[in-house]
N, CA, C and O atoms as a GROMACS GRO file, in nm:
protein
  624
    1MET      N    1   0.587  -1.766   1.410
    1MET     CA    2   0.513  -1.852   1.501
    1MET      C    3   0.380  -1.888   1.435
    1MET      O    4   0.318  -1.804   1.371
    2SER      N    5   0.337  -2.010   1.451
    2SER     CA    6   0.211  -2.054   1.392
    2SER      C    7   0.093  -2.001   1.472
    2SER      O    8   0.108  -1.955   1.585
    3ALA      N    9  -0.025  -2.010   1.412
    3ALA     CA   10  -0.148  -1.961   1.476
    3ALA      C   11  -0.175  -2.040   1.605
    3ALA      O   12  -0.142  -2.158   1.616
    4ILE      N   13  -0.235  -1.971   1.699
    4ILE     CA   14  -0.269  -2.033   1.828
    4ILE      C   15  -0.409  -2.092   1.818
    4ILE      O   16  -0.504  -2.023   1.782
    5ASP      N   17  -0.420  -2.221   1.850
    5ASP     CA   18  -0.549  -2.290   1.844
    5ASP      C   19  -0.566  -2.373   1.971
    5ASP      O   20  -0.553  -2.495   1.970
    6ILE      N   21  -0.595  -2.303   2.082
    6ILE     CA   22  -0.610  -2.371   2.211
    6ILE      C   23  -0.755  -2.370   2.260
    6ILE      O   24  -0.783  -2.400   2.376
    7GLY      N   25  -0.847  -2.334   2.171
    7GLY     CA   26  -0.989  -2.335   2.206
    7GLY      C   27  -1.038  -2.208   2.271
    7GLY      O   28  -1.149  -2.204   2.324
    8ILE      N   29  -0.956  -2.103   2.268
    8ILE     CA   30  -0.995  -1.971   2.321
    8ILE      C   31  -0.971  -1.871   2.208
    8ILE      O   32  -0.859  -1.859   2.159
    9ASP      N   33  -1.075  -1.801   2.168
    9ASP     CA   34  -1.058  -1.709   2.056
    9ASP      C   35  -0.964  -1.593   2.093
    9ASP      O   36  -0.938  -1.566   2.210
   10LYS      N   37  -0.915  -1.527   1.989
   10LYS     CA   38  -0.814  -1.422   2.006
   10LYS      C   39  -0.863  -1.311   2.099
   10LYS      O   40  -0.788  -1.265   2.185
   11GLU      N   41  -0.986  -1.267   2.083
   11GLU     CA   42  -1.041  -1.159   2.166
   11GLU      C   43  -1.038  -1.196   2.314
   11GLU      O   44  -1.000  -1.114   2.398
   12HIS      N   45  -1.078  -1.318   2.345
   12HIS     CA   46  -1.078  -1.362   2.485
   12HIS      C   47  -0.935  -1.380   2.537
   12HIS      O   48  -0.905  -1.345   2.651
   13ARG      N   49  -0.846  -1.436   2.452
   13ARG     CA   50  -0.706  -1.452   2.494
   13ARG      C   51  -0.645  -1.317   2.528
   13ARG      O   52  -0.574  -1.303   2.628
   14GLU      N   53  -0.671  -1.218   2.444
   14GLU     CA   54  -0.614  -1.085   2.468
   14GLU      C   55  -0.674  -1.020   2.592
   14GLU      O   56  -0.603  -0.951   2.665
   15ALA      N   57  -0.802  -1.039   2.617
   15ALA     CA   58  -0.866  -0.982   2.736
   15ALA      C   59  -0.807  -1.043   2.863
   15ALA      O   60  -0.778  -0.972   2.959
   16VAL      N   61  -0.791  -1.174   2.862
   16VAL     CA   62  -0.731  -1.241   2.978
   16VAL      C   63  -0.587  -1.195   2.997
   16VAL      O   64  -0.544  -1.167   3.109
   17ALA      N   65  -0.513  -1.188   2.888
   17ALA     CA   66  -0.373  -1.145   2.896
   17ALA      C   67  -0.360  -1.003   2.951
   17ALA      O   68  -0.268  -0.975   3.027
   18GLU      N   69  -0.450  -0.915   2.913
   18GLU     CA   70  -0.446  -0.778   2.966
   18GLU      C   71  -0.465  -0.779   3.118
   18GLU      O   72  -0.397  -0.705   3.189
   19GLY      N   73  -0.556  -0.861   3.167
   19GLY     CA   74  -0.572  -0.873   3.312
   19GLY      C   75  -0.451  -0.935   3.378
   19GLY      O   76  -0.409  -0.892   3.485
   20LEU      N   77  -0.395  -1.035   3.313
   20LEU     CA   78  -0.275  -1.099   3.368
   20LEU      C   79  -0.156  -1.004   3.370
   20LEU      O   80  -0.069  -1.015   3.456
   21LYS      N   81  -0.152  -0.910   3.276
   21LYS     CA   82  -0.046  -0.808   3.279
   21LYS      C   83  -0.056  -0.725   3.407
   21LYS      O   84   0.046  -0.693   3.467
   22ARG      N   85  -0.177  -0.691   3.448
   22ARG     CA   86  -0.195  -0.615   3.573
   22ARG      C   87  -0.153  -0.701   3.693
   22ARG      O   88  -0.090  -0.651   3.787
   23LEU      N   89  -0.189  -0.829   3.689
   23LEU     CA   90  -0.149  -0.920   3.797
   23LEU      C   91   0.003  -0.934   3.800
   23LEU      O   92   0.062  -0.937   3.908
   24LEU      N   93   0.066  -0.943   3.684
   24LEU     CA   94   0.212  -0.951   3.678
   24LEU      C   95   0.276  -0.825   3.735
   24LEU      O   96   0.371  -0.833   3.812
   25ALA      N   97   0.223  -0.709   3.697
   25ALA     CA   98   0.279  -0.582   3.746
   25ALA      C   99   0.263  -0.570   3.897
   25ALA      O  100   0.357  -0.528   3.966
   26ASP      N  101   0.147  -0.605   3.948
   26ASP     CA  102   0.127  -0.602   4.094
   26ASP      C  103   0.222  -0.698   4.164
   26ASP      O  104   0.282  -0.664   4.265
   27SER      N  105   0.235  -0.817   4.109
   27SER     CA  106   0.320  -0.919   4.171
   27SER      C  107   0.467  -0.878   4.169
   27SER      O  108   0.539  -0.899   4.266
   28TYR      N  109   0.510  -0.818   4.057
   28TYR     CA  110   0.650  -0.776   4.047
   28TYR      C  111   0.678  -0.658   4.141
   28TYR      O  112   0.782  -0.653   4.205
   29THR      N  113   0.586  -0.566   4.148
   29THR     CA  114   0.603  -0.452   4.238
   29THR      C  115   0.608  -0.499   4.383
   29THR      O  116   0.690  -0.452   4.462
   30LEU      N  117   0.521  -0.592   4.418
   30LEU     CA  118   0.522  -0.648   4.553
   30LEU      C  119   0.652  -0.725   4.578
   30LEU      O  120   0.707  -0.720   4.688
   31TYR      N  121   0.700  -0.796   4.478
   31TYR     CA  122   0.830  -0.864   4.489
   31TYR      C  123   0.940  -0.764   4.523
   31TYR      O  124   1.018  -0.786   4.615
   32LEU      N  125   0.945  -0.653   4.449
   32LEU     CA  126   1.049  -0.553   4.473
   32LEU      C  127   1.038  -0.493   4.614
   32LEU      O  128   1.139  -0.477   4.682
   33GLN      N  129   0.916  -0.461   4.656
   33GLN     CA  130   0.898  -0.406   4.792
   33GLN      C  131   0.944  -0.506   4.897
   33GLN      O  132   1.013  -0.470   4.992
   34THR      N  133   0.905  -0.631   4.878
   34THR     CA  134   0.940  -0.734   4.976
   34THR      C  135   1.090  -0.754   4.982
   34THR      O  136   1.147  -0.768   5.091
   35HIS      N  137   1.154  -0.755   4.867
   35HIS     CA  138   1.300  -0.772   4.864
   35HIS      C  139   1.369  -0.652   4.930
   35HIS      O  140   1.464  -0.668   5.006
   36ASN      N  141   1.321  -0.533   4.899
   36ASN     CA  142   1.373  -0.410   4.961
   36ASN      C  143   1.362  -0.418   5.113
   36ASN      O  144   1.457  -0.388   5.185
   37PHE      N  145   1.246  -0.458   5.162
   37PHE     CA  146   1.225  -0.466   5.306
   37PHE      C  147   1.311  -0.575   5.368
   37PHE      O  148   1.360  -0.559   5.480
   38HIS      N  149   1.332  -0.685   5.297
   38HIS     CA  150   1.421  -0.792   5.344
   38HIS      C  151   1.561  -0.736   5.369
   38HIS      O  152   1.624  -0.765   5.470
   39TRP      N  153   1.608  -0.655   5.275
   39TRP     CA  154   1.742  -0.598   5.287
   39TRP      C  155   1.752  -0.495   5.399
   39TRP      O  156   1.856  -0.484   5.464
   40ASN      N  157   1.645  -0.421   5.423
   40ASN     CA  158   1.654  -0.301   5.506
   40ASN      C  159   1.582  -0.308   5.640
   40ASN      O  160   1.585  -0.211   5.716
   41VAL      N  161   1.518  -0.419   5.672
   41VAL     CA  162   1.447  -0.428   5.799
   41VAL      C  163   1.547  -0.422   5.916
   41VAL      O  164   1.658  -0.476   5.906
   42THR      N  165   1.507  -0.358   6.024
   42THR     CA  166   1.585  -0.353   6.147
   42THR      C  167   1.490  -0.365   6.265
   42THR      O  168   1.369  -0.357   6.250
   43GLY      N  169   1.547  -0.384   6.382
   43GLY     CA  170   1.466  -0.387   6.503
   43GLY      C  171   1.465  -0.522   6.570
   43GLY      O  172   1.532  -0.615   6.525
   44PRO      N  173   1.387  -0.532   6.679
   44PRO     CA  174   1.386  -0.654   6.760
   44PRO      C  175   1.338  -0.778   6.686
   44PRO      O  176   1.373  -0.890   6.723
   45LYS      N  177   1.257  -0.760   6.581
   45LYS     CA  178   1.207  -0.875   6.504
   45LYS      C  179   1.286  -0.893   6.374
   45LYS      O  180   1.238  -0.956   6.279
   46PHE      N  181   1.407  -0.838   6.371
   46PHE     CA  182   1.488  -0.842   6.249
   46PHE      C  183   1.495  -0.981   6.188
   46PHE      O  184   1.457  -1.001   6.073
   47ARG      N  185   1.543  -1.077   6.265
   47ARG     CA  186   1.567  -1.211   6.209
   47ARG      C  187   1.438  -1.273   6.156
   47ARG      O  188   1.435  -1.326   6.046
   48GLU      N  189   1.333  -1.265   6.234
   48GLU     CA  190   1.205  -1.324   6.195
   48GLU      C  191   1.153  -1.259   6.065
   48GLU      O  192   1.112  -1.329   5.972
   49LEU      N  193   1.155  -1.126   6.060
   49LEU     CA  194   1.105  -1.056   5.941
   49LEU      C  195   1.198  -1.076   5.821
   49LEU      O  196   1.152  -1.096   5.709
   50HIS      N  197   1.328  -1.070   5.845
   50HIS     CA  198   1.425  -1.088   5.738
   50HIS      C  199   1.403  -1.223   5.669
   50HIS      O  200   1.400  -1.230   5.546
   51LEU      N  201   1.388  -1.328   5.746
   51LEU     CA  202   1.367  -1.462   5.691
   51LEU      C  203   1.229  -1.475   5.626
   51LEU      O  204   1.216  -1.537   5.521
   52MET      N  205   1.127  -1.418   5.688
   52MET     CA  206   0.992  -1.426   5.632
   52MET      C  207   0.985  -1.351   5.499
   52MET      O  208   0.928  -1.402   5.402
   53PHE      N  209   1.042  -1.232   5.494
   53PHE     CA  210   1.042  -1.156   5.369
   53PHE      C  211   1.115  -1.232   5.259
   53PHE      O  212   1.075  -1.228   5.143
   54GLU      N  213   1.222  -1.302   5.296
   54GLU     CA  214   1.294  -1.382   5.197
   54GLU      C  215   1.205  -1.493   5.141
   54GLU      O  216   1.204  -1.517   5.020
   55GLU      N  217   1.132  -1.560   5.228
   55GLU     CA  218   1.037  -1.663   5.182
   55GLU      C  219   0.936  -1.602   5.085
   55GLU      O  220   0.906  -1.661   4.981
   56HIS      N  221   0.886  -1.486   5.120
   56HIS     CA  222   0.783  -1.421   5.038
   56HIS      C  223   0.838  -1.379   4.902
   56HIS      O  224   0.775  -1.406   4.799
   57TYR      N  225   0.954  -1.313   4.899
   57TYR     CA  226   1.004  -1.267   4.769
   57TYR      C  227   1.049  -1.384   4.683
   57TYR      O  228   1.043  -1.375   4.560
   58THR      N  229   1.094  -1.492   4.744
   58THR     CA  230   1.132  -1.610   4.666
   58THR      C  231   1.009  -1.671   4.599
   58THR      O  232   1.014  -1.712   4.483
   59GLU      N  233   0.900  -1.677   4.673
   59GLU     CA  234   0.774  -1.730   4.617
   59GLU      C  235   0.724  -1.638   4.506
   59GLU      O  236   0.678  -1.685   4.402
   60LEU      N  237   0.734  -1.507   4.527
   60LEU     CA  238   0.689  -1.411   4.426
   60LEU      C  239   0.774  -1.418   4.299
   60LEU      O  240   0.722  -1.398   4.190
   61ALA      N  241   0.903  -1.445   4.312
   61ALA     CA  242   0.990  -1.456   4.194
   61ALA      C  243   0.943  -1.570   4.104
   61ALA      O  244   0.944  -1.557   3.981
   62THR      N  245   0.904  -1.680   4.163
   62THR     CA  246   0.850  -1.792   4.085
   62THR      C  247   0.716  -1.752   4.023
   62THR      O  248   0.689  -1.785   3.908
   63ALA      N  249   0.634  -1.683   4.099
   63ALA     CA  250   0.501  -1.644   4.052
   63ALA      C  251   0.508  -1.553   3.931
   63ALA      O  252   0.433  -1.572   3.835
   64VAL      N  253   0.596  -1.454   3.933
   64VAL     CA  254   0.601  -1.361   3.819
   64VAL      C  255   0.640  -1.435   3.692
   64VAL      O  256   0.591  -1.402   3.584
   65ASP      N  257   0.725  -1.534   3.703
   65ASP     CA  258   0.763  -1.612   3.586
   65ASP      C  259   0.643  -1.691   3.534
   65ASP      O  260   0.620  -1.695   3.413
   66GLU      N  261   0.567  -1.753   3.623
   66GLU     CA  262   0.449  -1.831   3.582
   66GLU      C  263   0.344  -1.742   3.515
   66GLU      O  264   0.285  -1.780   3.415
   67ILE      N  265   0.322  -1.624   3.572
   67ILE     CA  266   0.223  -1.532   3.516
   67ILE      C  267   0.268  -1.484   3.378
   67ILE      O  268   0.189  -1.482   3.284
   68ALA      N  269   0.394  -1.446   3.366
   68ALA     CA  270   0.446  -1.399   3.237
   68ALA      C  271   0.439  -1.510   3.132
   68ALA      O  272   0.405  -1.484   3.017
   69GLU      N  273   0.471  -1.631   3.170
   69GLU     CA  274   0.465  -1.742   3.075
   69GLU      C  275   0.321  -1.771   3.032
   69GLU      O  276   0.298  -1.812   2.918
   70ARG      N  277   0.225  -1.750   3.121
   70ARG     CA  278   0.084  -1.770   3.082
   70ARG      C  279   0.043  -1.662   2.981
   70ARG      O  280  -0.028  -1.691   2.885
   71ILE      N  281   0.088  -1.541   3.002
   71ILE     CA  282   0.059  -1.433   2.907
   71ILE      C  283   0.114  -1.471   2.770
   71ILE      O  284   0.046  -1.454   2.669
   72ARG      N  285   0.235  -1.521   2.767
   72ARG     CA  286   0.297  -1.562   2.640
   72ARG      C  287   0.223  -1.680   2.578
   72ARG      O  288   0.208  -1.687   2.456
   73THR      N  289   0.177  -1.772   2.660
   73THR     CA  290   0.100  -1.886   2.611
   73THR      C  291  -0.027  -1.840   2.539
   73THR      O  292  -0.072  -1.902   2.444
   74LEU      N  293  -0.082  -1.729   2.587
   74LEU     CA  294  -0.203  -1.673   2.526
   74LEU      C  295  -0.171  -1.593   2.399
   74LEU      O  296  -0.262  -1.541   2.334
   75GLY      N  297  -0.044  -1.583   2.364
   75GLY     CA  298  -0.004  -1.517   2.240
   75GLY      C  299   0.016  -1.368   2.251
   75GLY      O  300   0.012  -1.297   2.151
   76VAL      N  301   0.039  -1.320   2.372
   76VAL     CA  302   0.056  -1.177   2.396
   76VAL      C  303   0.194  -1.156   2.459
   76VAL      O  304   0.242  -1.241   2.535
   77HIS      N  305   0.257  -1.044   2.428
   77HIS     CA  306   0.387  -1.013   2.488
   77HIS      C  307   0.368  -0.971   2.634
   77HIS      O  308   0.279  -0.894   2.666
   78ALA      N  309   0.453  -1.023   2.721
   78ALA     CA  310   0.449  -0.990   2.863
   78ALA      C  311   0.528  -0.862   2.887
   78ALA      O  312   0.637  -0.845   2.831
   79PRO      N  313   0.476  -0.771   2.970
   79PRO     CA  314   0.554  -0.652   3.004
   79PRO      C  315   0.676  -0.694   3.087
   79PRO      O  316   0.672  -0.793   3.160
   80GLY      N  317   0.783  -0.616   3.075
   80GLY     CA  318   0.903  -0.654   3.149
   80GLY      C  319   0.992  -0.538   3.186
   80GLY      O  320   1.112  -0.557   3.209
   81THR      N  321   0.936  -0.418   3.191
   81THR     CA  322   1.016  -0.302   3.230
   81THR      C  323   0.955  -0.235   3.353
   81THR      O  324   0.836  -0.250   3.381
   82TYR      N  325   1.040  -0.162   3.425
   82TYR     CA  326   0.990  -0.088   3.540
   82TYR      C  327   0.880   0.010   3.498
   82TYR      O  328   0.779   0.026   3.567
   83LYS      N  329   0.901   0.074   3.383
   83LYS     CA  330   0.803   0.170   3.334
   83LYS      C  331   0.668   0.103   3.309
   83LYS      O  332   0.564   0.155   3.352
   84ALA      N  333   0.669  -0.010   3.243
   84ALA     CA  334   0.544  -0.081   3.216
   84ALA      C  335   0.478  -0.126   3.345
   84ALA      O  336   0.357  -0.112   3.362
   85PHE      N  337   0.557  -0.181   3.437
   85PHE     CA  338   0.501  -0.226   3.564
   85PHE      C  339   0.442  -0.109   3.643
   85PHE      O  340   0.335  -0.122   3.703
   86ALA      N  341   0.510   0.004   3.643
   86ALA     CA  342   0.460   0.122   3.716
   86ALA      C  343   0.327   0.169   3.659
   86ALA      O  344   0.238   0.211   3.733
   87GLU      N  345   0.313   0.162   3.528
   87GLU     CA  346   0.188   0.204   3.464
   87GLU      C  347   0.074   0.107   3.490
   87GLU      O  348  -0.041   0.148   3.501
   88LEU      N  349   0.105  -0.021   3.502
   88LEU     CA  350   0.002  -0.124   3.516
   88LEU      C  351  -0.033  -0.157   3.661
   88LEU      O  352  -0.144  -0.204   3.689
   89SER      N  353   0.059  -0.134   3.753
   89SER     CA  354   0.042  -0.181   3.891
   89SER      C  355  -0.052  -0.093   3.973
   89SER      O  356  -0.055   0.029   3.959
   90SER      N  357  -0.128  -0.159   4.058
   90SER     CA  358  -0.212  -0.090   4.157
   90SER      C  359  -0.135  -0.064   4.286
   90SER      O  360  -0.183   0.008   4.374
   91ILE      N  361  -0.017  -0.123   4.298
   91ILE     CA  362   0.067  -0.108   4.417
   91ILE      C  363   0.165   0.006   4.390
   91ILE      O  364   0.235   0.006   4.288
   92LYS      N  365   0.170   0.100   4.479
   92LYS     CA  366   0.256   0.216   4.461
   92LYS      C  367   0.390   0.196   4.531
   92LYS      O  368   0.400   0.125   4.631
   93GLU      N  369   0.492   0.259   4.476
   93GLU     CA  370   0.626   0.254   4.534
   93GLU      C  371   0.626   0.319   4.673
   93GLU      O  372   0.544   0.407   4.702
   94VAL      N  373   0.718   0.275   4.756
   94VAL     CA  374   0.735   0.331   4.890
   94VAL      C  375   0.864   0.411   4.892
   94VAL      O  376   0.969   0.362   4.850
   95ASP      N  377   0.857   0.534   4.939
   95ASP     CA  378   0.977   0.616   4.952
   95ASP      C  379   1.044   0.588   5.085
   95ASP      O  380   0.978   0.569   5.187
   96GLY      N  381   1.175   0.587   5.084
   96GLY     CA  382   1.249   0.571   5.209
   96GLY      C  383   1.242   0.429   5.262
   96GLY      O  384   1.202   0.336   5.193
   97VAL      N  385   1.282   0.416   5.387
   97VAL     CA  386   1.282   0.287   5.455
   97VAL      C  387   1.192   0.298   5.577
   97VAL      O  388   1.232   0.356   5.678
   98PRO      N  389   1.072   0.242   5.570
   98PRO     CA  390   0.982   0.249   5.684
   98PRO      C  391   1.029   0.162   5.801
   98PRO      O  392   1.116   0.076   5.785
   99ALA      N  393   0.972   0.186   5.916
   99ALA     CA  394   1.000   0.102   6.033
   99ALA      C  395   0.945  -0.038   6.008
   99ALA      O  396   0.857  -0.057   5.923
  100ALA      N  397   0.996  -0.136   6.080
  100ALA     CA  398   0.960  -0.277   6.060
  100ALA      C  399   0.810  -0.300   6.063
  100ALA      O  400   0.755  -0.367   5.975
  101GLU      N  401   0.742  -0.246   6.163
  101GLU     CA  402   0.597  -0.267   6.174
  101GLU      C  403   0.524  -0.204   6.056
  101GLU      O  404   0.425  -0.259   6.007
  102GLU      N  405   0.572  -0.090   6.011
  102GLU     CA  406   0.510  -0.027   5.894
  102GLU      C  407   0.534  -0.111   5.768
  102GLU      O  408   0.447  -0.119   5.681
  103MET      N  409   0.652  -0.174   5.758
  103MET     CA  410   0.679  -0.264   5.646
  103MET      C  411   0.574  -0.375   5.641
  103MET      O  412   0.522  -0.408   5.534
  104VAL      N  413   0.545  -0.432   5.757
  104VAL     CA  414   0.448  -0.541   5.763
  104VAL      C  415   0.311  -0.491   5.717
  104VAL      O  416   0.242  -0.560   5.642
  105GLY      N  417   0.273  -0.373   5.759
  105GLY     CA  418   0.145  -0.316   5.716
  105GLY      C  419   0.142  -0.289   5.566
  105GLY      O  420   0.041  -0.316   5.501
  106ILE      N  421   0.249  -0.235   5.513
  106ILE     CA  422   0.257  -0.207   5.369
  106ILE      C  423   0.246  -0.336   5.289
  106ILE      O  424   0.174  -0.342   5.190
  107LEU      N  425   0.317  -0.438   5.333
  107LEU     CA  426   0.313  -0.565   5.261
  107LEU      C  427   0.176  -0.632   5.275
  107LEU      O  428   0.129  -0.696   5.180
  108THR      N  429   0.113  -0.618   5.390
  108THR     CA  430  -0.022  -0.671   5.406
  108THR      C  431  -0.115  -0.609   5.303
  108THR      O  432  -0.187  -0.679   5.233
  109ARG      N  433  -0.111  -0.477   5.293
  109ARG     CA  434  -0.197  -0.407   5.195
  109ARG      C  435  -0.159  -0.446   5.052
  109ARG      O  436  -0.246  -0.456   4.966
  110GLY      N  437  -0.032  -0.469   5.028
  110GLY     CA  438   0.012  -0.512   4.895
  110GLY      C  439  -0.046  -0.647   4.857
  110GLY      O  440  -0.095  -0.664   4.746
  111HIS      N  441  -0.041  -0.742   4.949
  111HIS     CA  442  -0.098  -0.874   4.922
  111HIS      C  443  -0.249  -0.865   4.904
  111HIS      O  444  -0.306  -0.933   4.818
  112GLU      N  445  -0.314  -0.782   4.982
  112GLU     CA  446  -0.459  -0.763   4.966
  112GLU      C  447  -0.492  -0.700   4.830
  112GLU      O  448  -0.593  -0.734   4.769
  113THR      N  449  -0.408  -0.610   4.784
  113THR     CA  450  -0.427  -0.549   4.653
  113THR      C  451  -0.414  -0.654   4.543
  113THR      O  452  -0.493  -0.655   4.448
  114VAL      N  453  -0.316  -0.743   4.556
  114VAL     CA  454  -0.300  -0.849   4.457
  114VAL      C  455  -0.424  -0.940   4.457
  114VAL      O  456  -0.468  -0.983   4.351
  115VAL      N  457  -0.479  -0.968   4.574
  115VAL     CA  458  -0.601  -1.049   4.580
  115VAL      C  459  -0.714  -0.979   4.504
  115VAL      O  460  -0.787  -1.044   4.428
  116GLN      N  461  -0.728  -0.850   4.522
  116GLN     CA  462  -0.833  -0.776   4.450
  116GLN      C  463  -0.810  -0.781   4.300
  116GLN      O  464  -0.906  -0.796   4.223
  117THR      N  465  -0.687  -0.769   4.257
  117THR     CA  466  -0.655  -0.780   4.114
  117THR      C  467  -0.690  -0.920   4.065
  117THR      O  468  -0.749  -0.936   3.958
  118CYS      N  469  -0.654  -1.021   4.142
  118CYS     CA  470  -0.689  -1.159   4.106
  118CYS      C  471  -0.839  -1.175   4.086
  118CYS      O  472  -0.882  -1.236   3.988
  119ARG      N  473  -0.918  -1.122   4.177
  119ARG     CA  474  -1.063  -1.135   4.167
  119ARG      C  475  -1.116  -1.074   4.037
  119ARG      O  476  -1.204  -1.132   3.972
  120ALA      N  477  -1.064  -0.959   3.999
  120ALA     CA  478  -1.108  -0.894   3.875
  120ALA      C  479  -1.067  -0.976   3.753
  120ALA      O  480  -1.148  -0.995   3.662
  121VAL      N  481  -0.943  -1.024   3.750
  121VAL     CA  482  -0.894  -1.100   3.636
  121VAL      C  483  -0.962  -1.236   3.629
  121VAL      O  484  -0.986  -1.289   3.520
  122LEU      N  485  -0.992  -1.293   3.744
  122LEU     CA  486  -1.057  -1.424   3.748
  122LEU      C  487  -1.189  -1.422   3.671
  122LEU      O  488  -1.218  -1.516   3.598
  123LYS      N  489  -1.267  -1.317   3.686
  123LYS     CA  490  -1.395  -1.306   3.615
  123LYS      C  491  -1.372  -1.308   3.464
  123LYS      O  492  -1.446  -1.374   3.390
  124THR      N  493  -1.272  -1.236   3.419
  124THR     CA  494  -1.242  -1.232   3.275
  124THR      C  495  -1.201  -1.370   3.225
  124THR      O  496  -1.246  -1.413   3.119
  125ALA      N  497  -1.118  -1.439   3.302
  125ALA     CA  498  -1.073  -1.573   3.262
  125ALA      C  499  -1.190  -1.672   3.263
  125ALA      O  500  -1.198  -1.760   3.176
  126GLN      N  501  -1.280  -1.660   3.361
  126GLN     CA  502  -1.396  -1.748   3.365
  126GLN      C  503  -1.487  -1.724   3.244
  126GLN      O  504  -1.537  -1.819   3.184
  127GLU      N  505  -1.509  -1.598   3.210
  127GLU     CA  506  -1.592  -1.565   3.094
  127GLU      C  507  -1.530  -1.618   2.965
  127GLU      O  508  -1.603  -1.653   2.872
  128ALA      N  509  -1.398  -1.626   2.958
  128ALA     CA  510  -1.328  -1.676   2.840
  128ALA      C  511  -1.321  -1.829   2.839
  128ALA      O  512  -1.272  -1.888   2.743
  129ASP      N  513  -1.369  -1.894   2.945
  129ASP     CA  514  -1.360  -2.039   2.961
  129ASP      C  515  -1.214  -2.084   2.954
  129ASP      O  516  -1.181  -2.185   2.892
  130ASP      N  517  -1.127  -2.006   3.018
  130ASP     CA  518  -0.982  -2.029   3.019
  130ASP      C  519  -0.945  -2.093   3.153
  130ASP      O  520  -0.902  -2.024   3.246
  131GLU      N  521  -0.961  -2.224   3.161
  131GLU     CA  522  -0.937  -2.296   3.286
  131GLU      C  523  -0.793  -2.285   3.334
  131GLU      O  524  -0.768  -2.280   3.454
  132SER      N  525  -0.699  -2.282   3.242
  132SER     CA  526  -0.558  -2.273   3.283
  132SER      C  527  -0.530  -2.141   3.354
  132SER      O  528  -0.463  -2.139   3.457
  133SER      N  529  -0.582  -2.032   3.299
  133SER     CA  530  -0.564  -1.902   3.366
  133SER      C  531  -0.644  -1.897   3.496
  133SER      O  532  -0.597  -1.842   3.595
  134VAL      N  533  -0.764  -1.954   3.495
  134VAL     CA  534  -0.846  -1.959   3.618
  134VAL      C  535  -0.769  -2.028   3.729
  134VAL      O  536  -0.764  -1.980   3.842
  135ALA      N  537  -0.708  -2.143   3.697
  135ALA     CA  538  -0.633  -2.219   3.798
  135ALA      C  539  -0.515  -2.137   3.851
  135ALA      O  540  -0.492  -2.132   3.971
  136LEU      N  541  -0.440  -2.075   3.760
  136LEU     CA  542  -0.326  -1.992   3.801
  136LEU      C  543  -0.371  -1.879   3.891
  136LEU      O  544  -0.312  -1.856   3.996
  137ILE      N  545  -0.474  -1.808   3.849
  137ILE     CA  546  -0.523  -1.693   3.925
  137ILE      C  547  -0.577  -1.738   4.061
  137ILE      O  548  -0.550  -1.673   4.162
  138SER      N  549  -0.651  -1.846   4.063
  138SER     CA  550  -0.705  -1.897   4.191
  138SER      C  551  -0.593  -1.935   4.286
  138SER      O  552  -0.600  -1.905   4.406
  139ASP      N  553  -0.490  -2.000   4.234
  139ASP     CA  554  -0.375  -2.036   4.318
  139ASP      C  555  -0.308  -1.911   4.373
  139ASP      O  556  -0.275  -1.905   4.492
  140ARG      N  557  -0.288  -1.810   4.288
  140ARG     CA  558  -0.226  -1.685   4.333
  140ARG      C  559  -0.312  -1.618   4.440
  140ARG      O  560  -0.259  -1.570   4.540
  141MET      N  561  -0.443  -1.616   4.420
  141MET     CA  562  -0.532  -1.552   4.516
  141MET      C  563  -0.523  -1.621   4.652
  141MET      O  564  -0.515  -1.554   4.756
  142ARG      N  565  -0.523  -1.753   4.651
  142ARG     CA  566  -0.515  -1.828   4.777
  142ARG      C  567  -0.384  -1.798   4.852
  142ARG      O  568  -0.385  -1.779   4.973
  143ILE      N  569  -0.274  -1.794   4.780
  143ILE     CA  570  -0.143  -1.767   4.841
  143ILE      C  571  -0.139  -1.626   4.900
  143ILE      O  572  -0.091  -1.607   5.012
  144HIS      N  573  -0.190  -1.528   4.825
  144HIS     CA  574  -0.186  -1.390   4.874
  144HIS      C  575  -0.284  -1.368   4.990
  144HIS      O  576  -0.254  -1.291   5.082
  145GLU      N  577  -0.398  -1.435   4.988
  145GLU     CA  578  -0.491  -1.424   5.102
  145GLU      C  579  -0.426  -1.480   5.229
  145GLU      O  580  -0.435  -1.419   5.336
  146LYS      N  581  -0.360  -1.594   5.217
  146LYS     CA  582  -0.295  -1.656   5.333
  146LYS      C  583  -0.180  -1.570   5.382
  146LYS      O  584  -0.162  -1.552   5.503
  147THR      N  585  -0.101  -1.516   5.290
  147THR     CA  586   0.013  -1.434   5.330
  147THR      C  587  -0.036  -1.306   5.399
  147THR      O  588   0.022  -1.263   5.498
  148ALA      N  589  -0.141  -1.245   5.346
  148ALA     CA  590  -0.197  -1.125   5.410
  148ALA      C  591  -0.247  -1.157   5.550
  148ALA      O  592  -0.227  -1.078   5.642
  149TRP      N  593  -0.310  -1.270   5.567
  149TRP     CA  594  -0.358  -1.313   5.699
  149TRP      C  595  -0.240  -1.328   5.796
  149TRP      O  596  -0.246  -1.280   5.909
  150MET      N  597  -0.133  -1.392   5.751
  150MET     CA  598  -0.017  -1.413   5.838
  150MET      C  599   0.049  -1.280   5.875
  150MET      O  600   0.090  -1.260   5.989
  151LEU      N  601   0.057  -1.189   5.779
  151LEU     CA  602   0.114  -1.057   5.808
  151LEU      C  603   0.025  -0.979   5.906
  151LEU      O  604   0.075  -0.916   5.999
  152ARG      N  605  -0.106  -0.984   5.883
  152ARG     CA  606  -0.199  -0.915   5.976
  152ARG      C  607  -0.184  -0.970   6.118
  152ARG      O  608  -0.191  -0.894   6.215
  153ALA      N  609  -0.165  -1.099   6.130
  153ALA     CA  610  -0.149  -1.162   6.262
  153ALA      C  611  -0.027  -1.108   6.335
  153ALA      O  612  -0.026  -1.101   6.458
  154MET      N  613   0.074  -1.069   6.261
  154MET     CA  614   0.196  -1.013   6.323
  154MET      C  615   0.168  -0.874   6.381
  154MET      O  616   0.236  -0.830   6.474
  155LEU      N  617   0.068  -0.806   6.325
  155LEU     CA  618   0.038  -0.669   6.372
  155LEU      C  619  -0.050  -0.670   6.498
  155LEU      O  620  -0.066  -0.566   6.563
  156GLY      N  621  -0.106  -0.786   6.530
  156GLY     CA  622  -0.184  -0.797   6.654
  156GLY      C  623  -0.324  -0.754   6.647
  156GLY      O  624  -0.396  -0.761   6.746
   0.00000   0.00000   0.00000
């Protein structure tokens, strides 16, 4: 592969990519939790939650691809194993199958965690003058803030 010359030096590209790896790991972990809950939710709000979780994990599946491709654009290898994601993610695995309302709470906290990761990575991308990563991160932050708000609204 030829040298990368996109106006961002190697040190800054690698710093942004390291932050994006954490965002990718958080997003993938949240994707897995959401998909798990989609499969296993029960109760009076089954249909509503089942369909909502499907919307969420479908959106997250697209997001993880975009984040990984941005990491590659910066010239860094994207993590792609459960082990790597577990080491990088701020979102912890859930044991068992929680009740529907607890699922909503867990996912709310997950989306809020991703927002916090976005905020940290955003600063690094801004310092690197990496507008493409800034735009991606800002878009992700907005989506996760809105999703967390909608989930919180379900909890009353």
